[in-house]
C-alpha positions in Angstrom: -46.3 24.7 -23.0 -45.9 25.2 -19.2 -43.2 27.3 -17.6 -40.1 25.8 -16.1 -40.3 26.3 -12.3 -39.4 24.7 -9.0 -43.0 23.5 -8.8 -42.8 21.8 -12.2 -39.6 20.1 -11.3 -41.1 18.8 -8.0 -44.3 17.7 -9.7 -42.6 15.8 -12.5 -40.1 14.3 -10.1 -43.0 12.8 -8.1 -44.8 11.6 -11.2 -42.0 9.9 -13.0 -41.3 12.8 -15.3 -44.2 12.0 -17.5 -45.7 15.5 -17.7 -42.9 17.3 -19.5 -43.9 18.7 -22.8 -41.6 19.4 -25.8 -39.7 22.7 -25.5 -40.9 23.8 -28.9 -43.5 22.7 -31.5 -42.5 20.7 -34.6 -44.0 23.3 -36.8 -45.0 22.7 -40.4 -44.3 25.5 -42.9 -47.1 27.9 -43.8 -47.3 29.4 -47.3 -46.2 32.9 -46.1 -44.8 34.8 -43.2 -43.8 38.4 -42.4 -40.1 37.3 -41.9 -38.2 34.1 -42.7 -34.9 33.5 -40.9 -32.7 31.0 -42.7 -30.6 29.1 -40.1 -31.7 27.6 -36.8 -28.5 28.1 -34.9 -28.0 30.5 -32.0 -28.0 33.7 -34.1 -31.1 32.7 -36.1 -33.1 31.7 -33.1 -32.0 34.8 -31.2 -33.1 37.0 -34.1 -36.5 35.3 -34.2 -36.9 35.7 -30.4 -36.0 39.4 -30.4 -38.2 40.1 -33.5 -41.1 38.8 -31.4 -40.1 40.2 -28.0 -38.8 43.7 -29.0 -40.7 44.4 -32.2 -43.9 42.4 -31.9 -43.2 40.5 -35.1 -44.4 37.0 -34.3 -45.4 35.7 -37.8 -41.8 34.5 -38.2 -40.4 31.2 -39.6 -37.0 29.8 -38.7 -36.0 27.3 -41.3 -33.2 24.8 -40.3 -31.8 22.1 -42.6 -31.1 19.8 -39.7 -32.2 19.7 -36.1 -31.9 22.5 -33.6 -28.5 22.5 -31.8 -26.6 20.2 -34.2 -24.7 23.0 -36.1 -22.0 25.3 -34.9 -24.0 26.5 -31.9 -23.3 23.0 -30.4 -19.7 22.9 -31.6 -17.8 25.6 -29.8 -16.0 26.1 -26.5 -18.7 28.2 -24.8 -16.7 31.3 -24.0 -18.4 34.6 -23.5 -16.4 37.9 -23.2 -16.3 41.5 -24.3 -12.5 42.2 -24.0 -12.0 43.9 -27.3 -9.8 46.8 -28.3 -11.6 48.6 -31.1 -14.7 50.6 -30.0 -17.0 49.2 -32.7 -16.3 45.6 -31.4 -16.1 46.5 -27.7 -19.4 48.3 -27.7 -21.2 45.5 -29.5 -19.8 42.6 -27.4 -20.4 44.5 -24.2 -24.0 44.9 -25.1 -24.1 41.2 -25.9 -22.5 40.4 -22.5 -25.2 42.5 -20.7 -27.9 40.5 -22.5 -26.2 37.3 -21.4 -26.3 38.4 -17.7 -30.2 38.4 -17.8 -30.8 35.8 -20.4 -31.7 32.8 -18.2 -34.3 34.7 -16.3 -35.6 36.4 -19.5 -36.0 33.1 -21.4 -37.2 31.1 -18.3 -34.6 28.6 -19.3 -31.2 28.1 -17.6 -28.5 28.7 -20.1 -25.9 28.0 -17.4 -24.1 31.3 -17.8 -21.2 31.3 -15.4 -19.3 34.6 -14.9 -16.0 32.9 -13.9 -13.8 35.4 -15.8 -11.4 35.2 -18.7 -7.7 35.5 -18.2 -5.3 36.4 -21.2 -1.8 35.4 -20.3 1.1 37.6 -21.4 4.5 35.9 -22.0 6.6 39.0 -22.8 6.8 42.5 -21.5 5.7 43.9 -24.8 2.6 41.6 -24.8 1.8 42.8 -21.3 2.0 46.4 -22.6 -0.4 45.5 -25.4 -2.8 44.0 -22.8 -2.5 47.2 -20.8 -3.5 49.2 -23.8 -6.5 47.0 -24.5 -7.5 47.0 -20.8 -7.3 50.8 -20.7 -9.4 51.0 -23.8 -12.0 48.7 -22.2 -12.1 50.7 -19.0 -12.6 54.0 -20.9 -15.6 52.3 -22.5 -17.0 51.3 -19.2 -16.0 47.6 -19.5 -14.4 45.8 -16.6 -10.7 44.9 -17.0 -7.9 44.2 -14.6 -4.1 44.0 -15.4 -2.7 41.2 -13.2 0.8 40.5 -12.0 2.3 37.1 -11.6 1.3 36.8 -8.0 -2.3 37.8 -8.8 -2.4 34.9 -11.4 -1.0 32.5 -8.8 -3.9 33.3 -6.5 -6.5 33.2 -9.3 -5.4 29.9 -10.9 -2.9 27.9 -8.8 -2.4 25.2 -11.4 -0.6 27.5 -13.9 3.1 27.0 -14.3 4.6 30.2 -13.1 8.2 28.9 -12.7 11.0 31.2 -14.1 12.3 28.3 -16.3 9.0 27.6 -18.0 9.2 27.3 -21.7 7.0 30.4 -22.0 7.5 32.4 -18.8 4.4 34.4 -17.7 4.8 38.1 -17.2 1.2 38.9 -16.2 -2.2 38.9 -17.8 -5.4 40.8 -18.6 -8.5 39.6 -16.7 -12.2 40.4 -17.4 -14.1 39.2 -14.3 -17.6 39.5 -15.8 -16.7 37.2 -18.7 -17.2 33.4 -18.5 -19.0 30.5 -20.2 -22.5 29.3 -21.0 -23.9 25.9 -21.9 -24.1 25.9 -25.8 -26.9 23.3 -26.1 -29.0 25.1 -23.4 -28.6 28.4 -25.2 -30.1 26.9 -28.4 -32.8 25.1 -26.6 -33.7 28.1 -24.4 -34.0 30.5 -27.4 -36.1 27.9 -29.3 -38.3 27.5 -26.3 -38.8 31.2 -25.8 -39.3 32.0 -29.5 -41.8 29.2 -29.9 -43.9 30.5 -26.9 -44.2 33.8 -28.7 -45.6 32.2 -31.8 -42.5 31.7 -34.0 -42.6 28.6 -36.2 -39.3 26.6 -35.9 -39.2 24.4 -39.0 -36.6 21.6 -38.7 -35.3 19.4 -41.5 -36.2 22.1 -44.0 -33.2 22.9 -46.3 -33.2 26.0 -48.4 -32.7 25.0 -52.0 -33.2 28.4 -53.6 -34.6 31.9 -53.3 -37.8 33.3 -54.8 -37.3 36.6 -56.6 -39.5 39.4 -57.9 -37.1 41.2 -60.2 -34.0 41.9 -58.1 -35.9 41.6 -54.8 -36.0 38.5 -52.6 -39.6 37.5 -51.8 -39.2 34.0 -50.2 -37.3 30.8 -50.2 -37.6 27.4 -52.0 -37.1 24.6 -49.5 -37.1 20.8 -49.4 -40.6 21.2 -47.9 -42.0 23.6 -50.5 -42.0 27.3 -51.2 -42.3 29.8 -48.3 -42.9 33.5 -49.1 -42.0 36.6 -47.0 -41.2 40.2 -47.8 -38.1 39.9 -45.6 -35.6 37.1 -45.5 -32.7 37.0 -43.0 -29.7 34.7 -43.5 -27.8 33.6 -40.4 -26.0 30.3 -41.3 -22.5 30.9 -40.1 -20.0 28.8 -42.0 -22.5 27.9 -44.7 -23.1 31.6 -45.7 -21.3 31.4 -49.0 -23.2 28.3 -50.1 -26.6 29.7 -49.2 -26.0 33.1 -50.6 -24.8 31.5 -53.9 -28.4 30.2 -54.2 -29.5 33.8 -54.2 -27.1 34.7 -57.0 -24.5 36.3 -54.7 -21.3 34.8 -55.8 -18.6 36.7 -53.9 -18.5 37.6 -50.2 -15.6 38.8 -48.1 -15.5 35.6 -46.0 -13.9 32.2 -46.0 -15.0 29.0 -44.3 -12.5 27.2 -42.1 -12.6 24.4 -39.6 -12.0 25.1 -35.9 -11.5 22.1 -33.6 -12.4 21.7 -29.9 -11.6 19.0 -27.4 -12.9 17.7 -24.1 -10.8 15.7 -21.6 -11.8 13.1 -19.1 -13.3 14.7 -15.9 -11.0 15.7 -13.1 -11.5 17.4 -9.8 -11.8 21.3 -9.9 -8.6 22.7 -11.2 -9.3 25.7 -13.4 -11.8 28.2 -12.0 -11.7 30.6 -14.9 -11.1 30.7 -18.7 -7.4 30.8 -19.5 -5.9 31.8 -22.9 -2.3 31.1 -23.9 -0.6 34.2 -25.2 2.4 32.7 -27.0 0.1 30.8 -29.4 -3.6 30.2 -29.7 -5.1 28.1 -27.0 -8.0 28.6 -24.6 -9.2 26.3 -21.8 -11.9 26.1 -19.2 -13.3 23.4 -17.0 -16.9 22.3 -17.4 -19.4 21.6 -14.7 -18.9 17.9 -15.3 -15.1 18.2 -14.7 -13.9 17.9 -18.3 -11.4 20.4 -19.6 -12.8 22.1 -22.7 -10.1 23.6 -24.9 -9.4 24.7 -28.5 -7.0 26.8 -30.5 -6.0 27.6 -34.1 -7.9 27.0 -37.3 -7.0 24.0 -39.4 -5.9 26.5 -42.1 -7.7 24.9 -45.0 -11.1 25.7 -46.5 -13.7 23.1 -45.7 -17.4 22.5 -44.8 -16.6 19.3 -42.9 -17.4 19.2 -39.2 -14.1 17.4 -38.4 -10.5 18.4 -38.1 -7.0 16.8 -38.4 -4.3 15.5 -36.1 -1.7 18.2 -36.4 -4.0 20.7 -34.7 -4.6 18.1 -31.9 -0.9 18.0 -31.3 -0.5 21.8 -31.5 -3.3 22.7 -29.1 -2.4 19.9 -26.6 1.3 21.0 -26.5 0.2 24.6 -25.8 -2.1 23.4 -23.0 0.8 21.5 -21.4 3.0 24.6 -21.7 0.7 26.3 -19.3 -0.5 23.4 -17.3 2.2 20.7 -17.4 0.3 18.8 -14.6 -2.3 17.7 -17.3 0.1 15.5 -19.2 -1.5 12.2 -18.3 -5.1 13.3 -19.0 -7.0 11.4 -21.7 -9.1 13.1 -24.4 -12.7 12.0 -24.4 -13.8 13.5 -27.7 -13.2 16.3 -30.3 -15.3 18.0 -32.9 -15.0 20.6 -35.6 -17.1 23.7 -36.2 -17.3 25.6 -39.5 -16.2 29.2 -39.1 -17.1 32.0 -41.5 -13.9 34.1 -41.2 -14.3 37.7 -42.5 -11.5 39.6 -44.1 -10.9 41.9 -41.1 -12.0 39.6 -38.3 -15.1 41.5 -37.5 -18.8 40.5 -38.1 -21.3 41.5 -40.8 -24.9 42.4 -39.7 -26.5 44.4 -42.5 -29.2 45.0 -45.0 -28.7 43.5 -48.5 -26.9 42.7 -50.6 -30.3 42.3 -52.4 -33.6 44.1 -51.7 -35.6 42.1 -49.1 -32.5 40.2 -48.0 -30.6 40.7 -44.7 -27.2 39.1 -43.9 -25.6 38.0 -40.6 -22.2 36.4 -41.0 -18.4 36.8 -40.6 -18.3 35.8 -36.9 -14.8 34.2 -37.0 -14.1 32.9 -33.5 -16.7 35.2 -31.9 -20.0 33.7 -32.9 -21.1 32.1 -29.7 -20.4 35.0 -27.3 -22.2 37.3 -29.7 -25.4 35.2 -29.8 -27.9 37.5 -27.9 -26.3 40.7 -29.2 -26.3 39.5 -32.8 -29.9 38.4 -32.6 -30.9 41.7 -31.0 -29.1 43.8 -33.6 -30.2 41.6 -36.6 -33.8 41.8 -35.4 -33.6 45.6 -35.2 -32.1 45.7 -38.7 -34.8 43.5 -40.2 -37.6 45.3 -38.4 -36.4 48.8 -39.3 -34.8 48.2 -42.7 -31.6 49.8 -41.3 -29.0 48.9 -38.8 -29.0 50.0 -35.2 -26.1 52.2 -33.9 -24.6 49.1 -32.3 -24.1 47.3 -35.6 -24.0 50.3 -38.0 -20.3 49.7 -38.6 -20.7 46.0 -39.5 -21.7 46.5 -43.2 -20.5 44.9 -46.4 -19.7 48.4 -47.7 -16.7 48.7 -45.4 -14.7 46.3 -47.5 -15.3 48.4 -50.6 -14.6 51.7 -48.8 -11.5 50.4 -47.0 -13.0 51.2 -43.5 -12.3 47.8 -42.1 -12.5 47.0 -38.4 -9.3 45.0 -38.1 -9.1 44.0 -34.4 -5.8 42.1 -34.7 -4.2 44.2 -37.4 -3.6 41.1 -39.5 -4.8 42.6 -42.8 -7.1 41.2 -45.4 -6.4 37.5 -44.6 -9.3 35.7 -43.1 -7.3 32.7 -41.8 -5.1 35.1 -39.7 -8.1 36.5 -37.8 
């Protein structure tokens, strides 16, 4: 498994690209491991990687029911940011953003992290006041934030409709310069590559069908490829959390699964240099390196495990895009997809021990799963290795829903679909 380097690119370019090796082994399951991670998406792979890198635990199996990169990690809009209001969330996501900044070099794999910034548009004076509050909270926590006036936005993103007779006039915005985007596929491949190099077994087409128990403790998993035992089992399966945990006998969790659609337009010349979010609804857009506009918006508002959406959301999100960029009205859509979101009751994640001995849970990511990838993996690996959470994820417990100490970023109450 050679390193990726300028020399390897030149060498393979001169020899017909015949010397490239697979980025990770097609491992077969062993009877037992020190840790099993259920879920080969971004969070599961990051957890395995940091278990090996930070804690020296390399006898790890990542079991994935499909193929690496075909779940929600490859079905998102690639946005990375840490512009949160509440300290529990802002501290965590800022740590994740700092990990993003060095991830390509650390993995020896280009995840195409582009710090092009994220701009939240404000359409009323009161909304601009709310953004000022959030920006001040971010700056007090050492996170970059800039409150922009209309003329600042005009310089930053000339294509935005700033006319006074716009349907949703723009009053200003909140900008985080260090935020941006990353290539979702490359993130999955890079984490799989780095984890494999450290000895982690990545076992694809291996669906978990049940859990092995010793009394109340979880001691392994039953899979479509046989039993695999381990004293510690971590579950990081995003929108499928409820289904997988039901196989462990856990019938109720404070999450719901919803569909979130995303869209890509035909490629155009450079128009949008940053990530722009619509403040009068729910829409976010950026431009990919290939020129396509990548955008998404609201949930489909019905519970489902299908990786597809419906037409009303297409109309809603497209109309919001045109409200901000009316010059895009003749663009054609190339494709769309749906990702399964595990929406928590308060809109904040769960990274915790339990709910059974030997079991560890990572879920409830709502819209924030992709940007949390390295931070989630780092914290989940710590929690598994030490049997207790790190300070960065100590607040993200299941117990908070029993105690009423919720982390309600949007103030929307106990309604997952509103977060």
